[in-house]
C-alpha positions as CSV (number, residue, x, y, z in Angstrom):
1,M,165.4,11.8,23.0
2,A,162.7,14.0,23.3
3,E,163.4,13.8,27.6
4,S,167.3,14.7,27.0
5,Q,166.2,17.8,25.2
6,A,163.6,18.9,27.2
7,M,165.8,18.4,30.5
8,H,168.5,21.0,28.1
9,R,166.2,23.2,27.4
10,Q,164.8,23.1,31.0
11,T,168.4,24.0,31.8
12,I,169.5,27.2,29.9
13,E,166.0,28.7,31.1
14,R,167.2,27.5,34.3
15,A,170.1,29.9,33.5
16,V,168.9,32.6,31.6
17,I,166.9,33.1,34.8
18,E,169.4,33.0,37.7
19,G,171.6,34.8,35.6
20,N,168.6,38.2,35.0
21,I,168.1,37.7,38.2
22,K,171.8,38.8,39.6
23,A,172.2,41.1,37.0
24,Q,169.1,42.7,38.3
25,S,170.4,42.5,42.0
26,R,174.2,44.2,41.3
27,A,171.9,46.6,39.2
28,Q,169.5,47.7,42.4
29,R,173.6,47.6,44.4
30,D,175.3,49.6,42.1
31,G,172.3,52.0,41.9
32,L,172.3,52.3,45.3
33,I,175.8,53.2,44.9
34,I,175.7,55.9,43.1
35,I,172.8,57.1,44.9
36,L,173.7,57.3,48.4
37,S,177.5,58.1,47.2
38,V,175.6,61.8,45.5
39,V,173.8,62.1,48.0
40,G,176.6,62.3,50.3
41,I,178.6,64.5,47.8
42,G,175.2,66.6,47.9
43,A,175.1,66.6,52.0
44,W,178.9,68.2,51.9
45,L,178.1,70.6,49.0
46,M,175.9,72.0,51.5
47,S,178.0,71.8,55.1
48,Q,180.9,73.7,52.5
49,G,178.2,76.9,51.8
50,K,177.4,75.9,48.3
51,D,173.6,75.0,49.3
52,A,172.1,75.5,45.8
53,Y,175.1,73.3,44.2
54,G,174.1,70.5,46.7
55,F,170.4,71.1,47.2
56,G,170.9,70.8,42.7
57,A,173.1,67.4,43.6
58,I,170.8,66.0,45.9
59,V,167.5,66.2,44.1
60,G,168.4,65.7,40.7
61,S,170.2,62.4,42.3
62,L,166.1,61.3,43.9
63,G,164.7,62.7,40.7
64,T,166.9,60.2,38.3
65,L,166.1,57.4,40.9
66,V,162.3,58.1,40.9
67,G,162.1,58.1,37.4
68,V,163.9,55.4,36.2
69,F,161.5,53.4,38.6
70,M,159.0,54.9,37.3
71,W,159.9,53.8,33.9
72,G,160.6,50.1,34.7
73,R,156.9,50.4,36.0
74,Y,155.7,51.5,32.8
75,R,157.6,49.1,30.7
76,Q,156.6,46.1,32.6
77,E,153.1,46.9,32.1
78,R,153.8,47.4,28.5
79,E,154.9,43.9,28.9
80,R,152.6,42.8,30.1
81,K,149.6,44.0,28.4
82,E,151.2,43.1,25.0
83,K,151.9,39.0,26.0
84,A,148.1,39.3,27.2
85,Q,146.7,40.8,23.8
86,P,146.6,37.9,22.4
87,F,145.0,35.7,24.5
88,E,141.9,39.1,25.3
89,G,138.7,37.6,23.5
90,T,139.6,33.7,23.6
91,P,136.6,32.1,25.5
92,V,137.6,30.6,29.0
93,G,137.0,27.1,29.9
């Protein structure tokens, strides 16, 4: 019975991990499509003589991309530190 429960738990954990990986891949793909679209619109605006709007669209979208990336890194680092905190100060070996 314990082996059955362990196998069930591992199956569920595997499904959750695979789902998270798929969701992250989808989000990255969708983000890339959106950013490329906005940059393309900005380039089109610049070619139509609306340089300020086009430049603003390009810089704004790239700035947003950098901001999202940096926030993700910050959150990841904070989460890693929180998980490591209970183990600080414990003797090794």
